[in-house]
C-alpha positions as CSV (number, residue, x, y, z in Angstrom):
1,M,33.7,-283.9,85.2
2,N,35.8,-282.9,88.2
3,I,38.0,-279.9,87.5
4,I,40.7,-278.4,89.7
5,L,43.2,-275.5,89.4
6,T,46.8,-276.5,89.6
7,D,49.3,-274.8,91.9
8,Y,50.7,-273.0,89.0
9,G,47.3,-271.8,87.9
10,V,46.5,-270.5,91.3
11,S,49.8,-268.7,91.4
12,Q,49.1,-267.0,88.1
13,L,45.7,-265.8,89.3
14,N,47.2,-264.4,92.5
15,E,50.0,-262.7,90.5
16,T,48.0,-261.2,87.7
17,K,44.5,-260.7,89.3
18,K,43.1,-261.5,85.9
19,P,41.4,-264.5,84.3
20,L,43.7,-267.3,83.1
21,Q,44.8,-266.9,79.5
22,I,44.4,-270.5,78.4
23,T,45.7,-271.1,74.9
24,K,45.4,-274.9,74.3
25,Y,44.1,-278.2,75.8
26,K,45.2,-281.8,75.7
27,L,43.0,-284.8,76.0
28,G,44.3,-288.0,77.7
29,T,43.3,-291.6,78.3
30,G,43.3,-291.3,82.1
31,Y,39.9,-291.3,83.9
32,A,38.2,-292.0,87.3
33,Y,40.9,-290.5,89.5
34,N,41.0,-287.4,91.7
35,P,43.0,-284.7,90.0
36,S,45.8,-283.1,92.1
37,S,46.8,-279.4,92.3
38,S,50.4,-280.5,91.9
39,Q,49.8,-282.1,88.5
40,T,51.8,-280.7,85.6
41,G,49.9,-282.5,82.8
42,L,48.0,-285.6,81.8
43,K,48.3,-288.9,83.7
44,G,47.3,-291.0,80.6
45,S,48.5,-290.9,77.1
46,E,47.6,-287.9,74.9
47,V,45.1,-288.6,72.2
48,Y,44.2,-285.1,70.9
49,S,45.1,-281.4,71.3
50,N,43.7,-278.1,70.1
51,T,43.1,-274.5,71.0
52,V,40.6,-273.2,73.7
53,E,37.9,-270.7,73.0
54,G,37.8,-268.0,75.8
55,P,37.8,-266.6,78.2
56,N,34.2,-265.6,77.5
57,I,32.7,-263.2,80.2
58,I,29.5,-264.7,81.7
59,N,29.2,-262.0,84.3
60,A,31.4,-259.8,86.4
61,N,32.8,-262.8,88.4
62,V,32.5,-265.8,86.0
63,Y,34.5,-266.6,82.9
64,Q,34.0,-269.5,80.5
65,Y,36.5,-271.6,78.6
66,S,35.2,-273.9,75.9
67,V,36.7,-277.1,74.3
68,M,34.7,-277.7,71.1
69,M,35.2,-280.7,68.8
70,D,33.3,-280.8,65.5
71,Y,32.1,-283.9,63.6
72,N,35.4,-284.4,61.7
73,V,37.4,-284.9,64.9
74,G,38.2,-288.5,66.1
75,P,37.8,-291.3,66.6
76,F,39.2,-291.8,70.1
77,F,38.4,-292.2,73.8
78,F,39.4,-289.8,76.6
79,G,38.7,-289.2,80.2
80,E,40.9,-286.2,81.2
81,I,41.7,-282.7,80.0
82,A,44.8,-280.6,80.7
83,Y,44.6,-276.9,80.2
84,Y,47.7,-274.9,79.3
85,D,48.7,-271.2,79.1
86,A,51.0,-269.5,76.6
87,N,54.0,-270.6,78.6
88,N,52.9,-274.3,78.0
89,E,52.3,-274.7,81.7
90,C,49.3,-276.7,83.0
91,V,46.9,-274.4,84.8
92,A,43.9,-276.8,85.4
93,I,43.0,-280.5,85.2
94,S,39.6,-281.9,84.5
95,V,38.8,-285.7,85.0
96,S,35.7,-287.7,84.1
97,E,34.4,-290.7,86.0
98,N,34.0,-292.6,82.7
99,T,35.7,-292.5,79.4
100,I,34.1,-290.3,76.7
101,E,34.0,-291.5,73.1
102,K,34.6,-289.0,70.3
103,R,33.4,-290.4,67.0
104,A,34.3,-288.9,63.6
105,M,31.4,-288.4,61.2
106,R,31.6,-290.6,58.1
107,N,28.0,-290.0,57.1
108,A,24.9,-288.4,58.5
109,N,24.2,-291.4,60.7
110,S,27.5,-291.6,62.5
111,G,29.8,-289.4,64.6
112,N,29.2,-286.8,67.3
113,S,30.2,-283.3,68.2
114,L,31.3,-282.4,71.8
115,R,31.4,-279.1,73.7
116,L,33.1,-279.1,77.1
117,D,32.9,-275.9,79.1
118,A,35.0,-275.0,82.1
119,Y,34.0,-272.1,84.3
120,L,36.2,-269.9,86.6
121,S,34.7,-267.8,89.4
122,M,36.9,-265.0,90.8
123,V,35.7,-263.3,93.9
124,G,38.5,-261.5,95.7
125,G,41.1,-264.1,96.3
126,T,38.7,-267.1,96.2
127,Y,38.6,-269.1,93.0
128,N,36.1,-271.8,92.1
129,T,36.0,-273.9,89.0
130,W,33.3,-276.3,87.6
131,A,32.7,-278.0,84.2
132,D,29.8,-278.8,81.9
133,S,29.6,-281.0,78.8
134,I,27.2,-281.3,75.9
135,G,27.2,-283.7,73.0
136,S,25.1,-283.9,69.8
137,D,24.5,-287.6,70.4
138,I,23.0,-287.3,73.9
139,K,19.5,-287.3,72.5
140,F,17.6,-288.4,75.6
141,Q,19.1,-285.7,77.9
142,I,18.3,-282.8,75.5
143,P,14.9,-281.6,74.3
144,I,14.1,-282.6,70.7
145,L,12.3,-280.2,68.3
146,E,10.8,-281.1,65.0
147,T,12.0,-278.1,63.2
148,I,14.3,-275.1,63.8
149,D,11.2,-272.9,63.3
150,N,10.0,-274.1,66.8
151,L,13.0,-272.6,68.6
152,P,11.9,-270.0,71.2
153,P,13.8,-266.8,71.7
154,V,16.9,-267.4,73.7
155,K,15.7,-265.1,76.5
156,D,12.5,-267.1,76.8
157,S,14.0,-270.6,76.7
158,D,14.7,-272.6,79.8
159,P,17.0,-275.2,78.2
160,N,20.1,-273.7,76.6
161,C,20.3,-276.4,74.0
162,Y,18.1,-278.5,71.7
163,I,18.4,-281.3,69.2
164,V,16.4,-280.6,66.0
165,S,15.3,-283.5,63.9
166,P,16.5,-283.8,60.2
167,M,14.5,-281.6,57.8
168,S,15.1,-284.0,54.9
169,V,16.8,-287.2,53.9
170,D,19.7,-285.1,52.8
171,S,20.5,-283.8,56.3
172,S,21.4,-285.0,59.8
173,S,20.1,-283.9,63.2
174,T,21.2,-280.5,64.4
175,L,22.5,-279.5,67.8
176,V,21.3,-275.9,68.7
177,Y,22.7,-274.1,71.7
178,S,23.2,-270.7,73.2
179,A,26.6,-269.5,74.3
180,G,28.2,-266.4,75.7
181,D,26.2,-263.3,76.3
182,T,25.0,-262.6,72.7
183,G,21.6,-264.2,73.3
184,L,21.7,-265.9,69.9
185,W,21.3,-269.5,68.9
186,H,24.3,-271.4,67.5
187,F,24.1,-274.4,65.2
188,D,26.7,-277.2,65.2
189,C,25.9,-278.3,61.6
190,Y,26.0,-274.8,60.2
191,Q,28.5,-272.2,59.3
192,F,28.3,-268.6,58.1
193,S,27.9,-268.5,54.4
194,N,29.6,-265.1,54.5
195,M,31.0,-262.8,57.2
196,R,28.5,-259.9,56.7
197,V,25.2,-259.1,58.3
198,F,22.2,-258.6,56.0
199,T,19.9,-255.7,56.6
200,V,16.1,-256.1,56.1
201,K,14.7,-253.7,53.5
202,S,11.1,-254.8,53.9
203,A,9.2,-257.7,55.4
204,T,5.9,-259.6,55.8
205,S,5.1,-262.4,58.2
206,T,6.6,-265.0,55.7
207,T,9.2,-263.0,53.8
208,V,12.1,-260.6,54.2
209,T,13.5,-258.6,51.4
210,L,17.2,-257.7,51.5
211,D,19.0,-254.9,49.6
212,A,21.2,-256.7,46.9
213,T,22.7,-253.6,45.3
214,N,26.2,-254.4,46.5
215,M,25.9,-258.2,46.3
216,S,27.9,-260.1,43.6
217,A,26.2,-262.7,41.4
218,Q,27.9,-265.5,43.4
219,E,26.7,-264.0,46.7
220,K,23.2,-264.0,45.5
221,Q,23.5,-267.6,44.2
222,D,24.9,-268.7,47.6
223,L,21.7,-267.7,49.3
224,I,19.5,-270.2,47.3
225,P,18.8,-273.4,49.3
226,L,19.8,-276.6,47.6
227,Y,17.4,-278.8,49.6
228,A,14.9,-278.5,52.6
229,G,16.8,-277.3,55.6
230,D,19.9,-276.2,53.8
231,K,19.6,-272.5,54.8
232,V,18.5,-270.9,58.1
233,V,17.9,-267.2,59.0
234,E,18.3,-265.9,62.5
235,F,17.3,-262.3,63.4
236,S,20.1,-260.6,65.2
237,S,18.3,-257.3,66.0
238,G,14.8,-255.9,66.5
239,Q,11.7,-257.4,68.0
240,C,12.4,-260.8,66.4
241,Y,15.8,-261.1,68.0
242,S,17.1,-264.7,68.1
243,I,14.0,-266.0,66.2
244,C,15.0,-268.6,63.6
245,R,13.4,-269.7,60.3
246,V,14.2,-272.3,57.8
247,V,14.4,-270.8,54.3
248,K,11.8,-272.1,51.9
249,S,12.8,-270.3,48.8
250,V,14.8,-267.3,47.5
251,A,13.8,-264.9,44.7
252,V,16.8,-263.1,43.3
253,Q,16.3,-259.8,41.6
254,S,18.8,-257.3,40.2
255,K,18.7,-255.0,43.3
256,S,16.9,-257.1,45.9
257,V,16.7,-260.7,47.3
258,T,13.4,-262.0,48.8
259,I,13.7,-264.8,51.3
260,S,10.5,-266.9,52.1
261,F,9.6,-269.0,55.1
262,R,7.1,-271.8,55.6
263,T,6.3,-270.8,59.2
264,P,4.8,-267.3,59.6
265,L,6.4,-264.9,62.1
266,A,4.1,-263.7,65.0
267,I,5.8,-260.3,64.8
268,E,6.7,-258.8,61.5
269,P,10.3,-257.6,61.2
270,A,10.9,-253.9,60.7
271,A,13.0,-252.3,58.0
272,G,16.6,-251.9,59.3
273,D,16.5,-255.2,61.4
274,T,19.5,-257.4,60.7
275,V,19.6,-261.2,60.0
276,L,22.4,-263.8,60.0
277,Y,22.3,-266.3,57.2
278,F,23.5,-269.9,57.8
279,S,24.3,-272.7,55.3
280,R,24.6,-276.4,56.2
281,T,28.1,-277.9,55.8
282,E,28.8,-280.6,53.3
283,I,29.8,-283.2,56.0
284,S,26.4,-283.0,57.6
285,R,24.6,-284.2,54.5
286,N,23.7,-287.8,53.6
287,T,24.1,-287.0,49.9
288,M,27.7,-286.0,49.3
289,T,28.7,-283.7,46.4
290,I,31.2,-285.6,44.2
291,P,33.5,-283.3,42.1
292,I,33.9,-284.0,38.3
293,A,37.0,-286.1,37.7
294,T,40.0,-284.4,36.1
295,P,43.5,-285.6,35.2
296,D,44.6,-284.3,38.6
297,T,41.5,-284.8,40.8
298,I,39.6,-287.9,41.7
299,G,35.9,-287.5,41.0
300,G,32.8,-288.8,39.2
301,V,32.3,-289.5,35.5
302,K,29.1,-290.1,33.5
303,P,29.2,-292.6,30.6
304,S,27.9,-290.8,27.5
305,D,26.5,-293.8,25.6
306,A,26.4,-297.6,25.3
307,N,30.0,-297.7,24.0
308,F,31.1,-297.3,27.7
309,I,30.7,-300.2,30.1
310,V,31.0,-299.8,33.9
311,D,31.9,-303.0,35.8
312,L,30.5,-303.8,39.3
313,D,33.8,-302.6,40.8
314,G,33.5,-299.3,39.1
315,T,36.0,-299.9,36.3
316,L,35.1,-298.0,33.2
317,H,36.1,-299.3,29.8
318,L,35.0,-299.3,26.1
319,S,32.8,-302.0,24.7
320,F,35.1,-302.3,21.6
321,D,38.8,-302.2,20.9
322,P,39.6,-298.6,19.7
323,V,41.8,-298.1,16.6
324,K,44.7,-295.7,17.4
325,S,46.3,-295.7,13.9
326,V,46.6,-297.7,10.7
327,N,49.9,-297.6,9.0
328,G,50.6,-294.2,10.4
329,L,47.1,-292.8,9.7
330,F,45.1,-291.6,12.6
331,P,41.3,-291.3,13.1
332,D,39.5,-288.1,12.4
333,E,37.1,-286.3,14.9
334,D,34.5,-289.0,14.1
335,G,36.8,-291.9,14.8
336,N,37.2,-292.9,11.2
337,V,40.5,-293.8,9.5
338,T,40.7,-292.9,5.8
339,I,43.0,-295.3,3.9
340,P,44.0,-294.0,0.5
341,A,43.9,-296.2,-2.5
342,Y,47.2,-296.8,-4.2
343,E,47.3,-295.5,-7.8
344,A,49.4,-297.4,-10.4
345,K,52.5,-295.6,-11.3
346,T,55.1,-296.0,-14.1
347,F,58.4,-297.4,-12.9
348,E,60.9,-294.8,-14.2
349,Q,64.1,-296.8,-13.5
350,D,65.6,-299.8,-15.2
351,D,66.5,-302.2,-12.3
352,L,63.8,-303.8,-10.1
353,D,66.4,-304.1,-7.3
354,N,65.9,-300.4,-6.8
355,L,62.1,-300.6,-6.4
356,L,61.4,-300.9,-2.7
357,K,58.6,-298.4,-2.1
358,M,55.2,-299.9,-1.5
359,G,52.8,-299.4,-4.5
360,V,51.6,-300.7,-7.9
361,Y,53.7,-299.9,-11.0
362,F,53.7,-300.4,-14.7
363,A,56.8,-301.3,-16.8
364,N,55.5,-299.2,-19.7
365,G,57.3,-301.2,-22.4
366,K,60.7,-301.0,-20.8
367,E,63.1,-304.0,-20.6
368,L,64.0,-304.2,-16.9
369,E,67.0,-305.7,-15.2
370,N,66.5,-308.4,-12.5
371,C,63.0,-308.9,-13.9
372,P,61.6,-312.5,-14.5
373,S,59.7,-311.6,-17.6
374,S,60.8,-310.0,-20.9
375,A,57.3,-308.9,-21.8
376,D,56.7,-305.2,-22.6
377,D,53.5,-304.9,-20.6
378,L,54.1,-305.7,-16.9
379,T,52.4,-305.0,-13.6
380,I,54.7,-304.7,-10.6
381,E,53.4,-304.8,-7.0
382,V,55.6,-303.9,-4.0
383,L,54.3,-304.9,-0.4
384,D,56.0,-303.4,2.6
385,Q,56.4,-305.9,5.4
386,G,58.1,-303.4,7.8
387,E,61.7,-303.2,9.2
388,G,63.0,-302.7,5.6
389,K,61.6,-306.0,4.3
390,V,59.5,-306.0,1.1
391,V,57.9,-308.5,-1.3
392,Q,57.8,-307.9,-5.1
393,R,55.3,-309.5,-7.4
394,V,55.5,-309.3,-11.2
395,T,52.6,-310.2,-13.6
396,D,52.6,-310.3,-17.4
397,N,49.9,-311.6,-19.7
398,T,50.5,-315.2,-18.8
399,K,52.5,-315.6,-15.6
400,T,53.0,-314.3,-12.1
401,W,56.3,-314.3,-10.1
402,W,57.3,-313.1,-6.6
403,R,60.4,-312.6,-4.6
404,S,61.3,-311.1,-1.2
405,F,63.9,-308.7,0.1
406,D,65.2,-309.1,3.7
407,G,66.9,-305.7,3.9
408,D,70.2,-306.8,2.3
409,T,69.5,-309.2,-0.6
410,F,66.7,-310.5,-2.8
411,T,65.6,-314.1,-3.0
412,D,65.3,-315.8,-6.4
413,W,62.1,-315.2,-8.4
414,R,59.5,-317.9,-8.0
415,M,56.7,-318.4,-10.5
416,I,53.4,-318.9,-8.7
417,F,51.0,-318.8,-11.7
418,S,50.9,-319.7,-15.4
419,N,47.8,-319.6,-17.6
420,N,49.1,-322.8,-19.3
421,N,49.3,-324.5,-15.9
422,P,47.9,-322.6,-12.9
423,M,49.7,-325.0,-10.5
424,N,53.1,-324.7,-12.3
425,V,55.6,-323.2,-9.8
426,G,59.2,-322.8,-10.7
427,M,62.3,-320.7,-10.3
428,F,63.6,-318.1,-12.7
């Protein structure tokens, strides 16, 4: 990319005699043009904006400003970068000969990460700028390693970046690079699992033991790898400085944690050396972790038995129609509804017009008003049809009658059975 300081940027350098304090950048759609020092911003349309990392001191005369876009940024195309200071004034313009694609990661086989570095050289009143770019998807321009264990120390490495092949089907390729003057490797697919540095208590060629006295149970649990390549250790002091190892396993004790590696170390770490512990981010995994569904959160559910059916479109439903209630009675914890049997009761009043409650009754030798039979021994049944409607049925030793109530009035009695003539039907 071709980068140039704007007139405003040069004036700020002349006035302050200090490196530019760049606070943000903007990406635009313009490309393949010669940037002008009189520019005050992008020529094309803005597609993305964020903060700049820097200035990082490379040496006494050179400063570095970094534009970094992780896998979750995008998708868009851009070909120009405008750098701005705290006053929202454009201090530099960078233009590419071709458009650059930034793809967002949807799974481990798509998307890319980009790092665009701008350098400023200040020697007296002479200022020079140049740019460099690196992307995780430029595989044929960057050395490829089989495992992170093969990374050399930063001080002994000619390339300042590598692509490491996936360690398992659950992970993606990893871009490893050195930045700044720390002399340590950085990983684009990793983040610090915590913000503390661990101190080595003891070590062998394939293990390091850490003091876990002040670690919480959760901190210990977070050290355990979930799959091959999930955790990485980088030594940040001692003779193993910047050497990296993939964690094979972690043994957690009450007062110590022992981390094991597959690849032995040529030099054993000493007690007191420090290590950095990295954990792979969820977005860099092929197998995504799905949360458990709740009333407020979308997530996964697991059918408990054959009573649940899952359709091809993911719809979950029961294989039978559930019973919510029966006549106001609800199922117990086993899903059963207990329906009580009606016990025959004695009708205590004298008028059947007053008998509207569902049940089975005996006349008990009484002579009842509005009754179709004068017999002493009667069975009276009341059926509740809802909305205040009922049906009464009276049976003596020889006949059966019924009538209905609509909420206001009763119909006439109708005989529906007689032992002399079962088909005899009449009105009382």
